C-alpha positions, 0 to 999 in steps of 0.5 A: 197636228203632230208634224206641223205643230197645229195645236189649234186642232186640239179643241176639236179632237177633245170634243170628238173624244168626249162624245165617244167617251159619253157613248161608251159610258152608256154601254153596259160593259163599259169599264173606265180605266184607272188611268190613261198613259200616253205613249212616251216620246224620247226626250230629244224628240219631245224637245224638237217637236215641242210637245207630245201629241198623245198627251195633248190629244187625250187631255180633258177626258176626266180620267187621270193621266200618268205621264211618268210611269212609262219612259222611252229610254231608247232613241228610235227612228220614227215608226212612220218612216219604217216598214212593218218588219223594221218597226218591230225591231225598232221599238223593242226595248225602247221603253221602261216601266216604273208604275207610280201607283198600283193600277188595275186597268190602264188605257194606253193612249196614242194618236194613231196605230199602224202595226200595234208594235208600240202599244204591244211593247208598252202593254207587255211592260204594264202586264209585267208590272202587275196591271191586270187589264190594258186597253188601247185607245187611239184617235186613228187607225192607219189603213191596213191595205196601205203598205207600210 
């Protein structure tokens, strides 16, 4: 979907996410976040790609989505093209955070997590801005045995 502009996969992804949310909400300790915050793309990458896959995947959950509070301010190399060490350096200082509301619980949403550096950088900013609880929701986790 992300690299080949296959937005037709969205409906299937939405169905899978809704099923997972329904199961999660049945759990006793489940806490619905105040808002979902998709990992932001730099404006130039968004223009080239035509969409933000994290926004596309996490629509229609019934949970508010905030696409304004986290902004990618630094144009970085795509994380998928870098090794683990380079990813950490690449993402440092790439985002800014100006909360549009005082959220207590934010779920950062993305398509895939590999090293966690991107979501950790955003979580650090959210915590510094006063968010009490930060969750990370991703559609896929890369294989930790695969060298990155």
